[in-house]
Every structure is written in C-alpha cells, then in structure tokens.
Residue, then its C-alpha position, 0 to 999 in steps of 0.5 A: m674833703k677839706k674846708t677851703h681857706v679863701f684870703n679875706p678881701e678886706h685885707v687886699a691892701v697886704l697883697e697890694m703893698e710895695e714891700r712885697k716885691l722885695w720877697q715876692n718879685p713877680d718879675q723874679i718868679l715869672g723869670i724861672v720859666d720861658i714866656k713866650s709873647n703869643f702864650v695864653a695864660a692863666d692866672v688861677g686865684c688871681g686875687s687883686g692881680f699882683f702877678t696878673i698885670p706883669l704877666a699881661k705884659k708878657v703874653t697875648k692874653v691873661y684869664a684872670i680867675d678867682v673864686q671871689k667876686e670882690m677880688l675880681e672888681i679890684l682888679a677890674q678897677k686896676i686894669h681899667k685905670q692902667k688900660i690893659w686890654n688883654i686880661e679877661l676876668v674869670l669868676s670860678k667856682e670851687n675846685e674848677i677852672p672854667l677854661d676849655d681842655e688844653n687852652v693856656s700855655l702857661l698857668i701860675s697860681v700864686n699863694t693859692l694851693h694852701e687854699f684849695g678844699d681839694k687840691e688833687k682836683m685842682i691839680k687835675e683841673m690845671q692839668r686839663v687847661l694846660k697845653p701839652k708841654g704847658k708849664a705851671v708856676i705854683v708859689d706857696f708859703k713854705k711850711e714854717k713860721t713866717g710871721f705873717g700869711p696863713p697858719v702853718a698847719i694849713r701850709v703845703s710843704k715843697a715836698q708835698a706840693v711836689s708829690l701832689f703834682e707828680r701824682k698827676s703826671f706833672k715833671m717838675e723842672k725847676t724850684l727857687d726858694l724865696p724868703f718866706h715861699y718856694a716856687l715850683v715850675f712843673s710841665k705837663 
C-alpha cells in the first residue's frame, strides 16, 4: 500500500483564495451532474469546505468527510458563521468512508484521488456508500506540471482514474477538462 499524501492544514489559505474559482469553479463543476434538492451528498476529503458549502445550497444534507480534524474545525467555523445547518462533519480514518451502505445519492471528491493511500479500497468505499444509480464526481490534478499542486509523480492521470473506477464497476458518464484539473462523473 502506498503512503498517503495529505494536504497540510497550515496552507489552508491556498484552498480558500478567491482566484481558485477561476480555474476550479464549484458551480461549474457541480453543474456537470444533475443534482436534485432531495439528495443526501458526501464530500470525501472536504478540506475547508470550498465545495461543501456550495453543494449544501443544492441538496438536503451533506456529509463533510475528512481525515484531518484541523480541516473539519476550519469548516465548522465557516458553517457556524454562515448559519448553514445541513452539513454534518465526519472525521474519517484513512481509506474509509464512515457512512452506512447506500447512504448517499451524490459523492464528490476534489483534489484527493492522488492523496488516497489505497485508491482501490477508497473507490470500493465510494461504491459501497452510493445508492444504486448514485453519481460520483471526481476532480483531480492533471498529470502534468501546473506550477502548483502535488508532485507530478503522485498525480493520477485521467485515463488511470477512469480505469480505477471502471474496474470497480463504475460507469463513466461525463468528463470536463479544466485548466489544471479533470472532472469525471461516474454512475454506480
């Protein structure tokens, strides 16, 4: 099993900068999937909530899941300040999603695929927690030099990502090319 590479919470300002919306816009990315207001969703590797909060405005409930307590504490302050009541913070362990089977209609995971120590186990976990016909939106860095982000050596190419998910019986539905990232929509 490969070592997990986890984002350093001391650099949270990078996740929060307004310019990020220019190259990784939550509305654009969430717009590639048909989101229903009655959905229960999960943001796996939610970090400081850059995608969690916009997603919470579209669905009934969001599980904001992260392995780092510090990230969840930052998100807790934001949701308290903004008075958002449909986000549940969930501290997870490495390579697990602590939700019941077939619990969510939509799962998003942004800039995390390259971080998972056991990618196959995490994809199997995603499969487990998604309802039948549920959707998974996976966004990660292209496997090329972008001037920022994780080392190219640990990045997962779009083709590798598709192969990993298809081996776990996911069906690829859509792709979106972004300046530094790819976005993939899979159905269970």
